[in-house]
Legacy VTK file of the C-alpha trace (Angstrom):
# vtk DataFile Version 3.0
C-alpha trace
ASCII
DATASET POLYDATA
POINTS 241 float
23.970 -25.810 -1.519
23.186 -28.397 1.127
19.943 -28.572 3.059
21.777 -27.358 6.196
23.258 -24.320 4.465
19.966 -23.425 2.784
18.154 -23.657 6.117
20.680 -21.438 7.888
20.553 -18.889 5.061
16.988 -17.881 5.867
15.030 -17.083 8.990
11.949 -18.751 10.388
9.672 -16.005 9.048
10.941 -16.677 5.533
10.468 -20.433 5.958
6.877 -19.906 7.129
6.191 -17.747 4.084
7.660 -20.361 1.743
5.481 -23.040 3.324
2.387 -20.912 2.678
3.404 -20.303 -0.953
4.042 -24.017 -1.441
0.564 -24.903 -0.155
-1.063 -22.235 -2.309
0.592 -23.594 -5.447
0.167 -27.283 -4.638
-3.464 -27.204 -3.540
-4.785 -24.271 -5.540
-5.968 -22.405 -2.444
-5.117 -19.038 -1.000
-5.615 -17.777 2.517
-7.335 -14.384 2.452
-5.899 -11.975 5.008
-7.321 -8.476 5.082
-7.574 -5.558 7.469
-9.243 -2.179 7.195
-5.795 -0.701 6.579
-5.151 -3.090 3.692
-8.588 -2.438 2.219
-8.015 1.315 2.358
-4.687 0.876 0.573
-6.209 -1.252 -2.182
-9.379 0.779 -2.634
-7.537 4.101 -2.561
-4.792 3.252 -5.021
-6.372 5.110 -7.939
-7.032 8.142 -5.736
-3.380 8.049 -4.720
-2.306 7.975 -8.362
-4.632 10.896 -9.118
-3.315 12.911 -6.163
0.294 12.355 -7.223
-0.579 13.239 -10.822
-2.146 16.514 -9.665
0.841 17.294 -7.471
3.476 16.623 -10.152
1.318 17.932 -13.018
2.097 14.662 -14.812
-0.533 12.161 -15.857
0.120 8.711 -14.418
-2.014 5.804 -15.520
-2.535 2.623 -13.530
-0.545 -0.215 -15.069
-2.679 -3.289 -15.803
0.113 -5.646 -16.877
1.838 -8.215 -14.658
5.497 -8.778 -15.520
7.493 -11.956 -14.911
11.006 -13.250 -15.441
12.782 -16.469 -14.392
13.003 -15.324 -10.770
10.322 -12.762 -10.017
6.781 -11.698 -10.814
5.013 -8.467 -9.979
2.278 -5.992 -10.851
3.787 -2.480 -10.747
1.463 0.476 -10.174
2.742 3.087 -12.648
5.682 3.696 -14.937
7.222 6.263 -17.258
8.413 4.933 -20.582
7.402 3.404 -23.893
6.035 0.266 -22.215
6.245 -1.510 -18.880
9.148 -3.606 -20.203
10.926 -0.452 -21.381
10.180 1.658 -18.336
12.602 4.451 -17.504
11.187 5.034 -14.030
8.479 3.390 -11.971
6.164 4.431 -9.166
4.611 2.357 -6.416
1.710 4.033 -4.603
1.061 3.528 -0.890
-2.040 4.845 0.893
-1.460 4.881 4.658
-4.452 4.541 6.945
-4.000 7.848 8.737
-1.834 10.896 9.219
-0.140 9.037 12.044
0.961 6.147 9.831
2.249 8.542 7.153
6.069 8.610 7.105
8.158 11.761 7.168
10.409 12.531 4.217
13.485 11.929 6.372
12.375 8.485 7.501
13.901 5.257 6.234
11.882 3.399 3.625
10.393 0.140 4.877
12.772 -2.657 3.859
9.987 -4.697 2.247
9.108 -1.784 -0.037
12.789 -1.135 -0.751
13.294 -4.655 -2.076
9.967 -4.523 -3.883
11.344 -1.553 -5.824
14.551 -3.414 -6.685
12.420 -6.329 -7.888
10.348 -4.073 -10.128
13.534 -2.606 -11.593
14.841 -6.126 -12.207
11.611 -7.025 -14.003
11.397 -3.923 -16.177
14.910 -2.591 -16.670
14.019 0.769 -15.073
16.841 2.823 -13.570
14.738 4.253 -10.743
11.665 3.205 -8.792
9.898 5.470 -6.319
7.686 4.525 -3.401
5.124 7.328 -3.103
3.016 7.655 0.026
-0.236 9.534 -0.570
-2.555 10.628 2.224
-5.996 10.393 0.641
-9.524 10.893 1.952
-11.266 7.845 3.292
-14.441 6.774 1.542
-17.874 7.548 2.971
-18.372 3.844 3.728
-15.097 3.648 5.652
-16.057 6.696 7.713
-19.485 5.213 8.393
-17.882 1.942 9.475
-15.802 3.810 12.051
-18.837 5.740 13.286
-20.872 2.539 13.503
-18.135 0.833 15.486
-18.173 3.674 17.993
-21.968 3.872 18.081
-22.096 0.540 19.897
-19.933 2.032 22.627
-22.340 4.951 22.957
-25.620 3.111 23.255
-26.127 0.879 20.258
-27.945 1.770 17.058
-29.511 5.050 18.214
-26.763 7.077 19.909
-27.424 10.324 18.011
-28.852 11.994 21.108
-25.590 11.480 22.957
-23.415 14.614 22.601
-20.273 12.580 23.313
-21.010 10.375 20.315
-21.594 13.429 18.112
-18.215 14.809 19.140
-16.653 11.429 18.374
-18.167 11.521 14.882
-16.640 14.948 14.311
-13.280 13.614 15.460
-13.571 10.673 13.065
-14.261 13.069 10.182
-11.225 15.174 11.113
-9.053 12.061 11.224
-10.306 10.590 7.933
-10.869 13.609 5.669
-7.861 15.647 4.518
-9.456 17.628 1.682
-13.067 18.520 2.452
-13.722 20.057 -0.958
-12.640 16.851 -2.660
-14.675 14.750 -0.234
-17.841 16.778 -0.887
-17.291 16.499 -4.612
-17.035 12.701 -4.314
-19.898 12.365 -1.793
-22.166 15.401 -2.279
-25.021 13.951 -0.205
-22.997 12.709 2.751
-24.467 13.817 6.092
-21.517 15.266 7.990
-21.565 15.652 11.759
-19.204 18.597 11.401
-20.498 22.122 10.836
-18.477 23.168 7.778
-18.252 26.728 9.074
-15.949 25.246 11.740
-13.866 23.185 9.329
-10.240 24.262 9.035
-8.567 20.878 9.025
-7.528 20.460 5.380
-3.921 19.371 4.892
-2.069 20.972 1.937
-1.435 18.643 -0.989
2.337 18.957 -0.688
2.141 17.698 2.883
0.112 14.648 1.862
2.797 13.215 -0.406
6.126 11.687 0.590
8.440 10.213 -2.058
11.223 7.677 -1.478
13.332 7.303 -4.646
15.342 4.103 -5.090
18.073 3.816 -7.731
18.905 0.626 -9.592
21.673 -1.497 -8.065
22.751 -4.574 -10.022
24.552 -6.090 -7.037
21.374 -6.021 -4.935
19.303 -7.394 -7.814
21.721 -10.311 -8.159
21.470 -10.887 -4.409
17.688 -11.093 -4.758
18.052 -13.662 -7.539
20.400 -15.645 -5.307
17.875 -15.648 -2.469
15.185 -16.875 -4.840
17.412 -19.800 -5.859
18.093 -20.589 -2.186
14.355 -20.571 -1.494
13.673 -22.955 -4.361
16.340 -25.350 -3.098
14.940 -25.230 0.430
11.393 -25.927 -0.814
12.564 -28.843 -2.923
14.622 -30.370 -0.109
12.148 -29.791 2.714
8.621 -29.703 1.296
8.413 -31.522 -2.015
7.636 -35.210 -1.490
LINES 1 242
241 0 1 2 3 4 5 6 7 8 9 10 11 12 13 14 15 16 17 18 19 20 21 22 23 24 25 26 27 28 29 30 31 32 33 34 35 36 37 38 39 40 41 42 43 44 45 46 47 48 49 50 51 52 53 54 55 56 57 58 59 60 61 62 63 64 65 66 67 68 69 70 71 72 73 74 75 76 77 78 79 80 81 82 83 84 85 86 87 88 89 90 91 92 93 94 95 96 97 98 99 100 101 102 103 104 105 106 107 108 109 110 111 112 113 114 115 116 117 118 119 120 121 122 123 124 125 126 127 128 129 130 131 132 133 134 135 136 137 138 139 140 141 142 143 144 145 146 147 148 149 150 151 152 153 154 155 156 157 158 159 160 161 162 163 164 165 166 167 168 169 170 171 172 173 174 175 176 177 178 179 180 181 182 183 184 185 186 187 188 189 190 191 192 193 194 195 196 197 198 199 200 201 202 203 204 205 206 207 208 209 210 211 212 213 214 215 216 217 218 219 220 221 222 223 224 225 226 227 228 229 230 231 232 233 234 235 236 237 238 239 240
């Protein structure tokens, strides 16, 4: 493949990503990009696995092994099978920030997650890989961070006398806690703004889980391998000096 063909085969977003990867590998540095949404997803992963295990009445254990082949590398969340390399089915857990970023069952799976699942199947030999969205409680520290952020808008560090701020704290708790019993078990000494006699905002477990199954497709896997080869050619022709 010529440099011109390789360049036309990928968009500018892909080229930018490849440039970042090249710099990471060449200079041994990595740019840290994080948001509160990303932190919630990473911190809540085990809670998401536990929630899905409770829902399916099947014990899923967090996979600790990274898998690699000639084209791809990844760290799958969970699997069913004798080992990660002999997985029959895999599971990737997503923890959306809020109810309003939780997909519906009839929605289309994000394309990035779709191809992530195909990559995991390519790495492990699994016939199916599911993306599982789990709506889990936020941690006490995350809730406090949101309250603190709003406290500055209601008079700084001592806004507790402001009834509008108190109502905002109650709203934050409603938006960030989906199972109050579970939250109280995890944080028994947390000082809630909400009067629990008024709490009726729990969301049933079945409504806090959405599963997108993806079946193995050898043609798509081979297309992924082809794109990896194109990317390597483009890096070699455009970045390696």
